[in-house]
A tleap script that builds the chain and sets N, CA, C and O, in Angstrom:
source leaprc.protein.ff14SB
mol = sequence {
  NMET LYS LYS ASN ALA PRO LYS ASN PHE GLU
  ASP ALA LEU ALA GLN LEU GLU ILE ILE THR
  GLU SER MET GLN ASN ASN ASP LEU PRO LEU
  GLU GLU SER LEU ALA SER TYR GLN ARG GLY
  GLN GLU LEU VAL LYS TYR CYS GLN ALA LYS
  LEU ALA GLU VAL GLU GLN LYS LEU LEU VAL
  LEU ASP GLN ALA CASN
}
set mol.1.N position { -10.594 18.479 -12.908 }
set mol.1.CA position { -10.036 16.734 -13.620 }
set mol.1.C position { -9.853 17.554 -15.219 }
set mol.1.O position { -10.472 18.558 -15.568 }
set mol.2.N position { -8.783 16.767 -16.061 }
set mol.2.CA position { -8.174 17.539 -17.069 }
set mol.2.C position { -8.514 16.544 -17.900 }
set mol.2.O position { -9.423 15.811 -17.509 }
set mol.3.N position { -7.851 16.239 -19.323 }
set mol.3.CA position { -9.021 15.921 -19.845 }
set mol.3.C position { -9.234 14.437 -20.205 }
set mol.3.O position { -9.078 13.713 -19.222 }
set mol.4.N position { -9.486 13.910 -21.118 }
set mol.4.CA position { -10.337 12.847 -20.825 }
set mol.4.C position { -11.071 12.910 -19.405 }
set mol.4.O position { -11.086 11.726 -19.070 }
set mol.5.N position { -11.737 13.704 -18.304 }
set mol.5.CA position { -12.970 13.388 -17.530 }
set mol.5.C position { -14.625 12.340 -17.818 }
set mol.5.O position { -15.400 12.588 -18.741 }
set mol.6.N position { -14.764 11.591 -17.136 }
set mol.6.CA position { -15.309 10.676 -17.269 }
set mol.6.C position { -16.352 10.861 -16.875 }
set mol.6.O position { -16.065 11.132 -15.709 }
set mol.7.N position { -18.010 10.976 -16.962 }
set mol.7.CA position { -18.858 11.146 -17.167 }
set mol.7.C position { -19.647 11.729 -16.115 }
set mol.7.O position { -20.064 12.874 -15.937 }
set mol.8.N position { -19.766 10.472 -15.347 }
set mol.8.CA position { -19.676 10.316 -14.565 }
set mol.8.C position { -19.113 9.267 -13.068 }
set mol.8.O position { -18.011 8.816 -13.382 }
set mol.9.N position { -19.367 8.945 -12.133 }
set mol.9.CA position { -19.137 8.631 -11.317 }
set mol.9.C position { -19.168 7.023 -11.710 }
set mol.9.O position { -18.146 6.362 -11.529 }
set mol.10.N position { -19.984 6.601 -12.080 }
set mol.10.CA position { -20.201 4.880 -13.442 }
set mol.10.C position { -19.056 5.050 -13.921 }
set mol.10.O position { -18.227 4.244 -13.500 }
set mol.11.N position { -18.581 6.026 -14.867 }
set mol.11.CA position { -18.227 6.091 -15.838 }
set mol.11.C position { -16.175 6.307 -15.368 }
set mol.11.O position { -15.154 6.304 -16.056 }
set mol.12.N position { -16.398 6.433 -14.188 }
set mol.12.CA position { -14.975 6.421 -13.619 }
set mol.12.C position { -15.001 5.258 -12.949 }
set mol.12.O position { -13.880 4.825 -13.217 }
set mol.13.N position { -15.521 4.439 -12.247 }
set mol.13.CA position { -15.807 3.563 -12.402 }
set mol.13.C position { -15.569 2.168 -13.304 }
set mol.13.O position { -14.796 1.347 -12.811 }
set mol.14.N position { -16.067 1.913 -14.342 }
set mol.14.CA position { -15.943 1.454 -15.906 }
set mol.14.C position { -14.156 1.866 -15.770 }
set mol.14.O position { -13.254 1.075 -15.493 }
set mol.15.N position { -14.057 3.054 -16.006 }
set mol.15.CA position { -12.830 2.970 -16.464 }
set mol.15.C position { -11.502 2.316 -15.939 }
set mol.15.O position { -10.581 1.792 -16.566 }
set mol.16.N position { -11.778 2.600 -13.972 }
set mol.16.CA position { -11.093 1.794 -12.948 }
set mol.16.C position { -10.861 0.487 -13.213 }
set mol.16.O position { -9.650 0.384 -13.408 }
set mol.17.N position { -11.435 -0.649 -13.329 }
set mol.17.CA position { -12.518 -1.867 -13.251 }
set mol.17.C position { -10.752 -2.397 -14.842 }
set mol.17.O position { -9.609 -2.851 -14.789 }
set mol.18.N position { -11.549 -1.995 -15.716 }
set mol.18.CA position { -10.692 -1.674 -17.256 }
set mol.18.C position { -9.131 -2.026 -16.405 }
set mol.18.O position { -8.477 -3.024 -16.101 }
set mol.19.N position { -9.031 -0.507 -16.257 }
set mol.19.CA position { -7.457 -0.728 -16.176 }
set mol.19.C position { -6.811 -1.330 -15.043 }
set mol.19.O position { -5.619 -1.512 -15.288 }
set mol.20.N position { -7.174 -1.733 -13.814 }
set mol.20.CA position { -7.375 -2.804 -13.390 }
set mol.20.C position { -7.500 -4.359 -13.312 }
set mol.20.O position { -6.874 -5.254 -12.744 }
set mol.21.N position { -8.296 -4.304 -13.914 }
set mol.21.CA position { -7.855 -6.292 -14.696 }
set mol.21.C position { -6.612 -6.230 -16.074 }
set mol.21.O position { -6.007 -7.201 -16.530 }
set mol.22.N position { -6.489 -4.743 -16.529 }
set mol.22.CA position { -5.522 -5.223 -17.787 }
set mol.22.C position { -3.851 -5.254 -16.365 }
set mol.22.O position { -2.869 -5.948 -16.628 }
set mol.23.N position { -3.905 -4.523 -15.222 }
set mol.23.CA position { -2.758 -4.312 -15.020 }
set mol.23.C position { -2.781 -5.575 -14.177 }
set mol.23.O position { -1.727 -6.176 -13.969 }
set mol.24.N position { -4.036 -6.039 -13.639 }
set mol.24.CA position { -3.281 -7.837 -13.106 }
set mol.24.C position { -3.512 -9.408 -14.177 }
set mol.24.O position { -3.797 -10.571 -13.891 }
set mol.25.N position { -3.263 -8.805 -15.269 }
set mol.25.CA position { -3.539 -9.108 -16.626 }
set mol.25.C position { -1.224 -9.451 -17.187 }
set mol.25.O position { -0.432 -10.225 -17.724 }
set mol.26.N position { -1.374 -8.122 -16.463 }
set mol.26.CA position { 0.398 -8.249 -17.125 }
set mol.26.C position { 0.083 -7.970 -17.946 }
set mol.26.O position { 1.076 -7.990 -18.674 }
set mol.27.N position { -1.256 -7.454 -18.848 }
set mol.27.CA position { -1.124 -6.875 -20.423 }
set mol.27.C position { -0.181 -6.019 -21.303 }
set mol.27.O position { 0.195 -5.912 -22.470 }
set mol.28.N position { -0.015 -5.477 -20.094 }
set mol.28.CA position { 0.322 -4.010 -20.626 }
set mol.28.C position { 2.051 -3.864 -20.555 }
set mol.28.O position { 2.730 -4.134 -19.565 }
set mol.29.N position { 2.453 -3.469 -21.598 }
set mol.29.CA position { 3.954 -3.230 -21.323 }
set mol.29.C position { 4.350 -1.835 -19.911 }
set mol.29.O position { 3.476 -1.058 -19.528 }
set mol.30.N position { 5.376 -1.823 -19.522 }
set mol.30.CA position { 5.898 -1.224 -18.973 }
set mol.30.C position { 5.541 0.406 -18.505 }
set mol.30.O position { 5.363 0.954 -17.417 }
set mol.31.N position { 5.539 0.945 -20.181 }
set mol.31.CA position { 5.332 2.341 -20.141 }
set mol.31.C position { 3.571 2.360 -20.248 }
set mol.31.O position { 2.900 3.385 -20.130 }
set mol.32.N position { 3.300 1.682 -20.370 }
set mol.32.CA position { 1.102 1.312 -20.991 }
set mol.32.C position { 0.621 1.696 -19.244 }
set mol.32.O position { -0.298 2.432 -18.884 }
set mol.33.N position { 1.767 0.779 -18.226 }
set mol.33.CA position { 1.217 0.265 -17.249 }
set mol.33.C position { 2.001 1.412 -16.327 }
set mol.33.O position { 1.905 1.224 -15.115 }
set mol.34.N position { 2.555 2.259 -16.637 }
set mol.34.CA position { 2.785 3.685 -15.908 }
set mol.34.C position { 1.568 4.402 -16.042 }
set mol.34.O position { 0.700 4.776 -15.254 }
set mol.35.N position { 1.775 4.498 -17.409 }
set mol.35.CA position { 0.207 5.736 -17.950 }
set mol.35.C position { -0.823 5.249 -17.437 }
set mol.35.O position { -1.545 5.949 -16.727 }
set mol.36.N position { -1.051 4.178 -17.647 }
set mol.36.CA position { -2.309 3.489 -16.626 }
set mol.36.C position { -2.965 3.445 -15.337 }
set mol.36.O position { -4.120 3.438 -14.911 }
set mol.37.N position { -1.477 3.411 -14.758 }
set mol.37.CA position { -1.823 3.974 -12.864 }
set mol.37.C position { -1.580 4.863 -13.053 }
set mol.37.O position { -1.938 5.102 -11.900 }
set mol.38.N position { -1.172 6.085 -13.525 }
set mol.38.CA position { -1.223 7.905 -13.343 }
set mol.38.C position { -2.757 7.534 -13.735 }
set mol.38.O position { -3.575 7.741 -12.838 }
set mol.39.N position { -3.270 6.991 -15.009 }
set mol.39.CA position { -4.307 7.245 -15.156 }
set mol.39.C position { -5.680 7.253 -13.614 }
set mol.39.O position { -6.395 8.129 -13.127 }
set mol.40.N position { -5.457 5.780 -13.332 }
set mol.40.CA position { -6.330 5.529 -12.582 }
set mol.40.C position { -6.143 6.101 -11.474 }
set mol.40.O position { -7.082 5.997 -10.685 }
set mol.41.N position { -4.585 7.104 -10.882 }
set mol.41.CA position { -4.875 7.656 -9.851 }
set mol.41.C position { -5.705 8.780 -10.151 }
set mol.41.O position { -6.316 9.162 -9.152 }
set mol.42.N position { -6.042 9.747 -11.666 }
set mol.42.CA position { -6.608 10.422 -11.873 }
set mol.42.C position { -8.465 10.003 -11.510 }
set mol.42.O position { -9.334 10.712 -11.000 }
set mol.43.N position { -8.500 9.214 -11.798 }
set mol.43.CA position { -10.423 8.181 -11.106 }
set mol.43.C position { -10.066 8.369 -10.571 }
set mol.43.O position { -10.381 9.495 -10.187 }
set mol.44.N position { -8.798 7.589 -9.630 }
set mol.44.CA position { -9.656 7.965 -7.919 }
set mol.44.C position { -9.944 8.869 -7.510 }
set mol.44.O position { -10.934 8.964 -6.785 }
set mol.45.N position { -9.190 9.854 -7.826 }
set mol.45.CA position { -9.834 11.076 -7.113 }
set mol.45.C position { -10.405 11.575 -7.842 }
set mol.45.O position { -10.610 12.700 -7.385 }
set mol.46.N position { -10.890 11.478 -8.857 }
set mol.46.CA position { -11.980 11.852 -9.369 }
set mol.46.C position { -13.653 11.322 -8.425 }
set mol.46.O position { -14.682 11.901 -8.076 }
set mol.47.N position { -13.114 9.965 -8.338 }
set mol.47.CA position { -14.294 9.548 -7.274 }
set mol.47.C position { -14.590 9.720 -6.001 }
set mol.47.O position { -15.757 9.770 -5.612 }
set mol.48.N position { -13.396 9.847 -5.090 }
set mol.48.CA position { -13.574 10.298 -3.909 }
set mol.48.C position { -14.150 11.933 -4.595 }
set mol.48.O position { -15.330 12.272 -4.502 }
set mol.49.N position { -13.486 12.475 -5.011 }
set mol.49.CA position { -14.531 14.201 -4.929 }
set mol.49.C position { -16.092 14.443 -5.029 }
set mol.49.O position { -16.856 15.328 -4.643 }
set mol.50.N position { -16.273 12.715 -6.038 }
set mol.50.CA position { -17.549 12.946 -6.553 }
set mol.50.C position { -18.996 12.669 -4.817 }
set mol.50.O position { -20.143 12.998 -4.515 }
set mol.51.N position { -17.711 11.807 -4.185 }
set mol.51.CA position { -17.801 10.365 -3.276 }
set mol.51.C position { -18.339 11.571 -2.293 }
set mol.51.O position { -19.545 11.472 -2.066 }
set mol.52.N position { -17.774 12.540 -1.749 }
set mol.52.CA position { -17.057 13.699 -0.878 }
set mol.52.C position { -18.443 15.023 -1.163 }
set mol.52.O position { -18.903 15.880 -0.408 }
set mol.53.N position { -18.686 14.735 -2.279 }
set mol.53.CA position { -19.545 15.354 -2.673 }
set mol.53.C position { -20.969 15.128 -2.216 }
set mol.53.O position { -21.479 15.814 -1.330 }
set mol.54.N position { -21.702 13.987 -2.943 }
set mol.54.CA position { -22.756 13.191 -2.399 }
set mol.54.C position { -22.505 13.322 -0.616 }
set mol.54.O position { -23.392 13.996 -0.093 }
set mol.55.N position { -21.783 12.955 0.056 }
set mol.55.CA position { -21.743 12.754 1.240 }
set mol.55.C position { -21.938 14.109 2.221 }
set mol.55.O position { -22.366 14.220 3.370 }
set mol.56.N position { -21.370 15.209 1.130 }
set mol.56.CA position { -22.042 16.445 2.516 }
set mol.56.C position { -23.384 17.105 1.837 }
set mol.56.O position { -24.174 17.691 2.577 }
set mol.57.N position { -23.615 17.018 0.566 }
set mol.57.CA position { -25.184 16.976 0.411 }
set mol.57.C position { -26.351 16.305 1.269 }
set mol.57.O position { -27.429 16.776 1.631 }
set mol.58.N position { -25.586 14.629 1.541 }
set mol.58.CA position { -27.047 13.547 2.248 }
set mol.58.C position { -26.103 14.557 4.406 }
set mol.58.O position { -26.694 14.017 5.341 }
set mol.59.N position { -25.347 15.312 4.783 }
set mol.59.CA position { -25.180 15.813 6.019 }
set mol.59.C position { -26.417 17.311 6.032 }
set mol.59.O position { -27.034 17.837 6.958 }
set mol.60.N position { -26.358 17.624 4.431 }
set mol.60.CA position { -27.339 19.458 4.631 }
set mol.60.C position { -28.258 17.856 4.901 }
set mol.60.O position { -28.380 17.271 5.977 }
set mol.61.N position { -28.672 17.538 3.882 }
set mol.61.CA position { -30.661 16.720 3.750 }
set mol.61.C position { -30.434 16.713 5.230 }
set mol.61.O position { -30.908 17.652 5.869 }
set mol.62.N position { -29.637 15.589 5.984 }
set mol.62.CA position { -29.927 15.081 7.597 }
set mol.62.C position { -30.582 16.338 8.343 }
set mol.62.O position { -31.711 16.449 8.821 }
set mol.63.N position { -29.481 17.285 8.292 }
set mol.63.CA position { -29.079 18.388 9.115 }
set mol.63.C position { -30.821 18.975 8.849 }
set mol.63.O position { -31.366 19.274 9.911 }
set mol.64.N position { -31.561 19.128 7.788 }
set mol.64.CA position { -32.598 19.925 7.681 }
set mol.64.C position { -33.538 18.748 7.884 }
set mol.64.O position { -34.550 18.779 7.185 }
set mol.65.N position { -33.388 17.664 8.748 }
set mol.65.CA position { -34.970 16.527 9.285 }
set mol.65.C position { -34.639 17.208 10.518 }
set mol.65.O position { -35.297 16.997 11.536 }
savepdb mol mol.pdb
quit
């Protein structure tokens, strides 16, 4: 991930919640909305990657049992 990578999955979710709330409340001008959308996309990709890592680890643990 690029600059400003979240500390962890929970941090990414918290950032996504803030972005979503701001966009739903129309609190942002158009340019900031676009930047927020792009940041949201980065955060979603980060979360998807973390979830995929955890899923893979669970599969390995399940196979070991």
